[in-house]
Residue, then its C-alpha position, 0 to 999 in steps of 0.5 A: m070721631s071723638f069716639l075713635i080717640a076716646f076708644l084708642f085712649v081706652a085701648v092703649a091705656v088697658t094695654g099700657y096697665y095689662t103691659w105693666l102687671h106683666t112686669y111684677w116679677k121683673r120689678k122684685g128681681i124675679s126671672g121667667p117667661r114673659g107670655l103674651p099680652f093680655l093672656g100670659s102664659f095661658y095659652e101655652l099652658a093649656d095644651v093637653n099635648n105637652p102637659r104642663v109640667f113638662i112646659i114648668r119642668k123646661w122653664a126651670k132648666k131656664f130660670g132656675k130653682v124659683f120664677g114667676f110666669y103669669e096667667g092672665a094678668t094674675p103672677v105665679l111665683v114657681v118654687g122648687d127650693p125645699d127649704m122655701l117649699q117648707e116656708l110654703f107648706i109648714k111655718k108659714f101655712e097661715n099666709f098660705n092656706a088657700r089651694k091655687t084656684t082654678n075656675y077664675i068664675h066663682g064666687d067667696l070659697e068661704n060663703e055657703k051661700e054663694e058656693p053652696l057645694v064647694n068640697v075640700f080640694f078648693s074651700q077656704g078659711n074656716r070653712w076648709k077647717k069644717l071640711r077637714a074635720l069632716n073628712n079626716p074620720a071617714l079616711s083615718v086608718k081605721s076606716l081603712r080597716l073597715t072597708h078594706d074588705n069592699m075596697e079589695n072585691s073590686v079589686i078582684c072585679m078588675v083583675d078578673m077582666f084581665s083573664k080574658h088577654e091572656d091569649g098573650k095578644p097585647f092590650n092597653i092596660h089604662e084603657t082596658a082595666v085601671g082606666t075607663k071600666y075601672k072608672e065606670w066599676v068605681m063609679f057603679n059602686l059609689m052610685v049604688a053606695l049613695k042610692n042605699n045610704l043617703q036616706l035621713e029616714n035610716v038615721k031618723l028612725g036608729i036604723e044601725n047599718p055596718p059602714a062598708d064604704f067612705i059615704d057610710m063612715f061619713l054618716e056613722y060618724y055624723s049620725e047623732t048630730l044628723k038625728n037632733c040638728e035642725r034641717p039647715v044644719k041637715i042640709d049643710i053636713l049633707n051637702s058637704i058629705t056629697g062634694s067630699v064624695f064627689a072630690f074623692l072621685v075626680a081626684g082619686y080615680d085619674t091620679t090612681a089610675n095613673t100611678l098603677a099604669y105608670a107602675c106596670h110600664m116601669l116594671m116591664k122595663h125592669p122585670e127583675k124588679m118585677e120578680k121581687a115583688q112577687k116573691e115578696i107577695d108570695e112569701i107575705c100573702t099566702s091566700e086568696n085575699i089580701s088583707y089590710d095587715d099583709m098589705s102593710k108588710l108589702k115593704y117593696v110593693d110599697a116602695i115601688i109605689k112611690e118610687t113610681l110617684r117621685l117619677f110620675p107626680v101624677g097627683w103634682f097640681a094640688c100641690s100648689r097654694q094661693c097667699v092670703t096675707p102678704t109675708t116673705l118666701g124665701k128673701y122674695y116679699i109675696d102679695a096677697g092674690v099672688r099664687i104659687e105653684a110647688d115645681v114638684g117634677a124637678l124636686h123629684l128628679d134634683k140629683e143634689i137630693w137622689g143621686e146622679n140616678a135620680e132619673d132611674f127607676v131604682p125602688e131599692r132608694w127607699f130602703d136607704s137610710t140617708s137622710r133626706h129633706t123633708m120636702s124631697w118627695i111630696p107628691f101629696g102635698a105637704g102640711p096641714r092642706q096634704c091631701v086628705g086621700m094619701r092614705l086611701g090612695l096608697a092602699e088601692a095602688k099598693t092592694t091593687l099592683a100586688h092583686v095583680l102580681k101574686k096572679y100575673t107576670l107582665y111582660a113587654g112584647p113588640e107593640t108595647e112603647k119604648e117611651l110612653k107619650y103622655q097628655g092632659c093638663a091638671t092631670i098626666s095620662p099616657e096615652k096607652v101602657t101596651v101589655y102582655l099578661k102571663n097567668r103564673f098559675 
């Protein structure tokens, strides 16, 4: 009997404690969904058939631009106010310099012994600064120029796969080309690159190879260090390179593939905009290949990609932070450990920023001289922790779309989806994007 009483006492105490934790936002005068005992809103936000971004959007309509919810016992603040986001990402970066983690079971992300293979995406503190410095040279404009031809060759191989669909039959462009098979192609090339390039003997012997990919860029930049440093430092650098390559593959594949799929869908719905893009491509890209300089001149294609990312911010999950030092955000006091999510979806559709046609696909808005808030478009985040691969992602998307539209006209048919169905949690993927092809030549 005494054991039962003790058990009941502990159960009541634990339940009461968690109930009190779930009053955190109420005590700060911030509204939001209550969630389930112990779990908070975990269950609702984990439904792959009802992606998280739409749940957040539903809550924003009910609670406004600032509201709070709970992931288990951890309070999460959702912010859609651009001034507060400027504080979060830039003005008070040192207070919010850690990205919101999704894995609750991990060691100290600043400790290389506890988490030896952490990448630039999830690293924190001084370790993040070191990894960011490692990544920057390999993702500079100079590096993009040097690796453009190799990247374009992969794009051309992908576009060549379209030829078997020139018979006028519908196919799922996301799965067939932009999706699964393209991923296999990218993974194959990365594995070959790893096999050929991660050889310390080349560095030791002073064998020079012209950089052909981003792994080459990493090794070239650190070749002198690798030749002269002690083994522990060498291992640390190679671990960092391995973590970075893994992050590029995981974070860069889905986001770029999904962006291209959404762009194709929107262009089929707006054939006049596709025709405008094709006219620009024909005028600028007069040879079979599209050079890096040509790509930078494709302003309307660039506007299509930016407008697609405005309507479908596929990397919104990265626009989050964690408070490391207590401070205020707007008028609210934020304790260490509290997580912050930028409500990118609501921000990108805010009529106060984008006008009454905010929900429409209008690439021309990117030629509008109207001044907008610096936080009005943040598909890659903002501030010092803005996505390090932003230039690469945009270059891949523009080059791919330009090659597709240079060779083909996409058009809708009987099996094309009038409205897309979405799935996923961390990223939002269309279930399928059904297109029809017509060779332009």
